[in-house]
C-alpha positions, 0 to 999 in steps of 0.5 A: 492587470491581466486580460480575459485570456490571462485570467482564464489561464490562471484558473485552469492552472490552479484547477489542474494543480489542485487535481494533481495534489489531490489525486496523485498521492492516492494513485501512487499509494495504490500503485505501491500497495499493488506492487507490494501485494504482487511480490508476496509469496507463501513463506514470506515473513510479514507485518500486518497493519495491525502490528501482527508479525508472522509467516504467510502460509496461504495466499489467494488473490482471487478469493482475497484471503491470506493466512499468516502463522503467528506462532506454532498452532496459531494461524490468522486469516486476513486480507492481503491488503492488510499486509503492510510490508515484508519483514527482513532478516534484521527484524524490520519491516520494509515497504510499509513505512511512510516518509 
């Protein structure tokens, strides 16, 4: 049977493990999103989380706004965080899919 020291060590390991499994995925997702946002620039073809496909015409992180051109004469104002990924030449989105 485990002594007092072994029992305490077991609970500390369990609590640290729970913390890693709870907070590490959120931290990594936020980091990936910030990296995607940092790589965005005007002229990029993107896909939004709502499924809109367009080209970035305005991007301002200080005011937290972006505009994408969906079609000729149709522009949509969105939050930069709503951009799920860039659209490649082949027509698929990169950077937004989950494994």
